[in-house]
C-alpha positions in Angstrom: 7.0 12.7 13.2 6.0 16.1 12.0 4.2 18.9 14.2 0.4 18.3 13.8 -0.3 21.4 11.9 1.8 20.5 9.0 0.1 20.0 5.5 0.2 16.5 4.1 1.9 16.0 0.7 0.9 13.5 -2.2 2.2 10.2 -1.2 2.6 10.7 2.6 1.6 8.2 5.1 -1.2 9.5 7.7 -2.9 7.9 10.5 -6.7 8.4 10.7 -7.5 9.7 14.2 -11.3 10.3 13.9 -14.0 8.4 12.2 -14.8 5.0 11.2 -11.2 4.3 9.8 -9.6 5.7 13.1 -6.2 3.9 14.0 -5.5 3.0 10.2 -2.8 4.0 8.1 -3.6 5.6 4.6 -1.6 7.3 2.0 -2.6 10.8 0.6 -3.3 10.6 -3.1 -4.9 14.1 -3.6 -4.8 17.4 -2.1 -8.3 19.4 -2.4 -7.2 22.5 -0.5 -5.6 23.4 2.9 -8.2 21.6 4.7 -9.3 18.6 2.8 -7.4 15.5 1.3 -8.2 12.2 -0.3 -6.9 9.2 1.4 -6.6 5.6 0.5 -5.0 2.4 1.4 -5.5 0.0 -1.4 -7.4 -2.5 0.8 -10.6 -1.5 2.3 -10.3 2.2 0.8 -9.4 1.6 -3.0 -8.0 4.3 -5.1 -11.0 4.6 -7.1 -13.2 5.1 -4.0 -10.9 7.3 -2.0 -12.0 8.9 1.2 -12.4 12.6 1.4 -11.0 13.6 4.8 -10.5 16.5 7.1 -6.6 17.3 7.6 -7.8 18.0 11.4 -9.0 14.3 11.6 -5.5 12.9 10.6 -2.2 12.3 12.1 0.6 13.6 9.4 3.5 11.0 9.8 7.0 12.1 8.3 7.1 9.4 5.8 6.6 9.9 2.0 6.3 6.8 -0.2 8.5 7.9 -3.3 6.9 5.0 -5.3 3.3 6.5 -4.8 4.3 10.0 -5.4 6.1 9.4 -8.6 3.2 7.3 -10.0 0.8 9.9 -9.4 2.8 12.6 -10.6 3.6 10.7 -13.9 0.3 9.2 -14.6 -2.2 10.7 -12.6 -3.1 7.6 -10.6 -1.8 4.7 -8.5 -2.4 1.0 -8.2 -4.0 -0.4 -5.0 -1.3 -3.0 -4.8 1.4 0.1 -4.7 -0.6 1.6 -1.7 -0.6 -1.5 0.2 3.0 -1.9 -0.5 3.8 1.6 0.7 1.9 1.1 4.0 3.4 -2.4 4.5 6.9 -0.9 3.9 6.4 1.9 6.4 5.1 -0.4 9.0 7.9 -2.7 8.7 10.4 0.0 8.8 8.9 1.3 12.0 8.2 -2.0 13.5 4.6 -1.2 14.0 3.3 -4.8 12.6 1.4 -6.9 15.0 2.1 -10.5 15.1 0.9 -12.4 12.3 0.4 -9.5 9.8 
């Protein structure tokens, strides 16, 4: 895991630690400035309705989805399915899935 003061990058997985979506994993899809980013998970937070979030309310995880990062860099957007896939892949890799998910 990275240190908590590090800045997220596009395609990076983050955990929300404050707000309605706390304890959920999302993907950074856009960086506004050093303080705010847009996040989405492809499920409850779609790409088109991304959430503007303060970086202090996120736990930055040392995992960047290359598929999401490349898609955003090449086309300027990403599908919700790719976001869901990236989060699923991260959860499987770190054995964070709960029974039945």
